[in-house]
Every structure is written in C-alpha cells, then in structure tokens.
C-alpha positions, -999 to +999 in steps of 0.1 A: +000+000-001+015+033-011+012+066+010-017+079-011-036+046-007-030+046+030-043+083+031-075+072+014-080+045+040-075+071+067-100+095+051-126+067+047-122+059+083-128+095+093-156+098+070-173+068+089-168+086+121-183+118+106-213+099+095-219+088+130-219+126+141-245+135+115-278+151+125-293+117+135-326+112+152-363+120+143-355+154+129-328+143+105-337+147+068-328+124+039-299+134+018-295+128-019-262+132-040-265+132-078-233+132-098-234+148-133-198+145-145-205+158-181-217+191-163-188+190-140-211+189-109-225+169-080-258+182-068-267+177-030-303+180-016-315+177+018-351+168+026-358+172-012-346+208-013-313+219-030-285+225-006-252+228-025-232+215-054-197+202-057-185+219-090-152+222-109-156+246-138-123+255-155-124+292-148-124+288-110-091+270-109-103+246-081-132+225-072-157+243-048-191+239-031-213+265-046-239+278-039-246+270-003-281+275+010-298+275+044-325+251+054-350+276+043-335+279+010-317+313+014-285+317-005-257+323+021-227+325-005-222+353-029-233+346-065-207+366-084-188+356-105-206+325-117-243+335-109-242+374-102-269+389-080-280+426-078-262+447-052-231+422-047-194+431-045-174+422-077-139+420-061-117+388-057-130+366-086-112+338-069-136+339-039-162+314-050-185+293-028-166+273-002-130+263-011-098+249+002-065+259-009-034+280-001-014+311-011+022+298-013+029+260-021+065+255-033+062+292-043+030+287-063-001+307-055-031+284-055-054+308-036-055+339-059-057+320-092-087+327-117-092+336-152-085+372-142-049+366-136-028+384-163-008+362-187+024+375-174+015+361-139+002+327-148+034+310-144+033+319-106+000+303-101-012+267-091-043+249-101-062+222-082-078+197-108-106+176-100-097+139-110-125+117-100-155+109-079-145+080-056-180+075-042-213+094-040-241+081-017-272+095+000-291+083+028-319+087+054-299+111+076-266+120+057-249+119+025-212+113+017-192+124-014-155+114-017-133+129-044-098+131-056-080+161-068-044+171-077-026+203-070-006+210-101+020+234-113+017+254-146+037+229-164+012+201-152+035+184-125+015+172-095+028+185-062+000+172-040-026+146-042-059+154-023-084+129-013-114+146+004-146+134+021-175+156+023-203+146+047-237+165+044-265+164+069-294+185+079-329+190+097-356+215+097-334+244+105-298+234+101-273+224+074-240+208+080-208+201+059-179+181+072-149+186+048-121+162+055-090+166+032-059+143+032-030+160+013-001+138+002+033+150-012+042+133-044+080+131-052+093+162-037+092+182-005+063+205-003+064+238+016+034+259+027+052+291+032+040+313+059+014+334+042-019+353+049-042+337+023-055+302+033-068+278+039-105+269+040-126+298+029-161+309+019-174+342+005-207+351+020-238+369+006-238+407+007-264+407+035-240+388+059-211+410+054-202+434+082-213+470+076-184+492+064-179+529+056-143+528+045-127+517+012-101+490+014-072+478-005-059+441+000-026+430-014-017+394-021+017+376-019+029+389-053+019+425-045-013+426-066-038+449-051-075+445-049-097+474-041-129+470-020-150+501-025-177+515-001-211+504-008-246+510+005-250+492+038-287+489+037-297+454+048-261+445+056-261+430+092-233+405+097-210+403+128-182+378+136-179+362+170-150+338+179-148+311+205-124+333+225-151+362+227-136+384+199-162+403+179-164+420+146-131+432+129-113+421+161-116+384+151-092+388+123-058+376+131-067+358+163-068+322+172-100+303+181-116+268+180-145+282+159-159+314+146-195+325+139-209+349+114-242+360+122-267+382+104-301+386+087-312+379+052-345+397+047-363+389+080-345+356+085-317+354+111-288+333+098-257+318+116-228+304+098-200+288+118-166+273+108-153+248+132-116+238+136-105+204+148-079+198+175-061+173+153-055+198+125-020+213+120-018+247+135-047+242+160-063+265+172-064+281+138-059+318+130-090+335+115-087+353+082-122+368+086-128+400+067-158+423+070-164+425+032-175+388+033-144+366+033-148+341+061-116+319+062-096+300+086-057+299+081-038+275+104-005+277+084+001+313+079+011+324+113+036+352+108+013+379+095-013+372+121+011+371+150+029+402+138+061+381+135+059+365+168+053+330+154+062+314+121+053+279+108+063+271+072+045+239+073+061+210+051+054+175+039+083+153+029+080+131-004+051+105+003+040+121+037+004+132+043-015+156+064-052+157+071-073+189+076-108+185+091-135+213+092-171+215+099-194+242+084-228+248+100-255+270+087-286+277+108-319+294+102-319+313+134-295+331+158-274+302+171-259+310+206-222+305+212-231+275+235-248+257+205-216+260+184-194+249+213-215+218+214-209+213+178-171+218+183-172+191+210-189+166+189-168+172+159-136+171+181-143+135+188-138+125+151-104+112+138-090+100+170-063+075+166-056+086+130 
C-alpha cells in the first residue's frame, strides 16, 4: 500500500466517524447526492430541497461547493462571478462558494488563481484539478461524497494529491458540511510558506457582510492589489464572534476553535459557523475573517497574524500526508455560542487515533 492509498483509508475511516456524528434522530432529513460529470457537478439535496453542489468549472481553478443554501433555501454564499446577483461586490474573482487551498505552495499561489490573472503572472499560479469521484451516496440522515484532486504546477506537475470526504446532513433548521481533506506530497518536499491567504474559505452573501464605511485595498503575496470600495450598507447585518469572545473586525488575526458569522437575510436570522478540529495542523487556527465577506481559517500562515512572533512554514516530505478537518454549520436562526461549542465538542471526537 502506497502513501496515497493509506491516506485514502484514513480519510474513509474519518468519514465513517463523521457519518456517526450527523444530525441523526427523528428530525434528521434524507440526503440525496446526484453526480453529473458531463456538467462538472455533483448536486446535493436535503429533505428534497437543493443544498449545495460540488463543482469544478475550469475558470474557478479549483473544485468548490457553490452555492450554499440555508435550510429555508436562502443563498448564504455570494453569487458573483458564476451567478451574479444585484447589489453584490465584484472583487476577488477567486472567492467562489466554499473552497480549500493556499497562497504559497513551493512558491506557487493556489489561492488567488482565476481567469482574471494576467498572462504574465500565470506562471506563478497553481491549479487544483478534480480527478475523479470515488463515491457518492445519499442516505436517510446523511450523505457522503468522496473525491480525488491534484494540486498542479503550470507545467502540469503534481505537487500534492488530495483525497477529500464531504459529509452532508441537515434537519428543519440546520445544514452541516464536514470537509475532511488528506493531502499527500508526491515526489518532492512541499512547503506551505507562511502566508496570509489560506486555507478553508467561503465568500458570503452581501447581507451577511459586516457594515463598512471605509474603502479598502488588499494585497496578495505577489503585491497585486484588490480594491474593495464603499457600498450602500442597507440590509448588511453580519458580525463575527470567535470562541475566544472576539467580535467584529477584532476576530481577524486571532486564534480560536470556531468562529460564528451571524446576520439577517431579509427577515430571517442566519448563523454560519466554521469549526476547527484539534488534530489539525496549527490548531487552534488563526482566523482570516474580513468584514467584506471573506470568512476563512488559516492554520498555516502564522507570521502575519502574530506580527512576526510566530512562524510555521509547514512542510510535507515526499510521500508524507496531512489531514485537515473542518465543519461548516448553517442555521436558520441566531445560534448562541453555546450551541456552536456543542458542535465543536462533537466534531472534536472525530478522527482520533488517525
């Protein structure tokens, strides 16, 4: 058994554990998973209602879950650039749905890649290619999707093989995604240099952004600047809260077991939580949570968040693997911190011994 095959076994074992932590009981709803490889998508429904889709369009440069809906059917992720909606921001074209990648992997930028990258910069960008659907199965209280992807250089060399298990569950008010990714280095040492942009991220709907009255400029690792202009804040209601009690903009650059983004879409309160796992590298993660709608956790880029007090430069030797486990919870309603802490405690039990 080679390292990647062994990694697949571990991911499968974790997936079974994740399944046992689904929203079981009388309120759990059935999950259907329907692959459509010719359309480059796998559609996920809970209780007969669309929830999300695993998609791999060429222009996105990585597989993503997009869009993501709440139990009541509200779109909680931004539509642009794939399905624009009125009033949205149109910055950062690489922010699509829910994704998993990193800004500096052996010097290549996997985070910022998109069709908008200028030809002169494309030699500096990495791409994550969907390779195959390993399994896709629904069930009465959860569904599981397992996929394989490759992290490749502009010349087509594979730096990392990724085997990921998604576990989907839900009830009348809640939707849950567990994303368990095993990364395996191929034939060379792979270094995730200490950088700001990573690692699991989602771009939320305009209503869930934090209100802002200041124009902003964000610069990536290559010095490319992206402007985020001031917009009308009508209906913009989001606010972050971390497990350590940090709120709003104060969450950015701090560590925590989980972070909540709560707001209102129309008259419906919505809570989104991203939950870290104690067996993840870099736990507890730093939060790369921006008021303009980027909600991300970066366990590997520690220097910028700690103002130089910490550095990581995480690396995998040839054939070595690392597993990253995250839970995303979407609630129709204002979920208190105690509920998300309970979700964390349940999630933290997964993957022991692996």
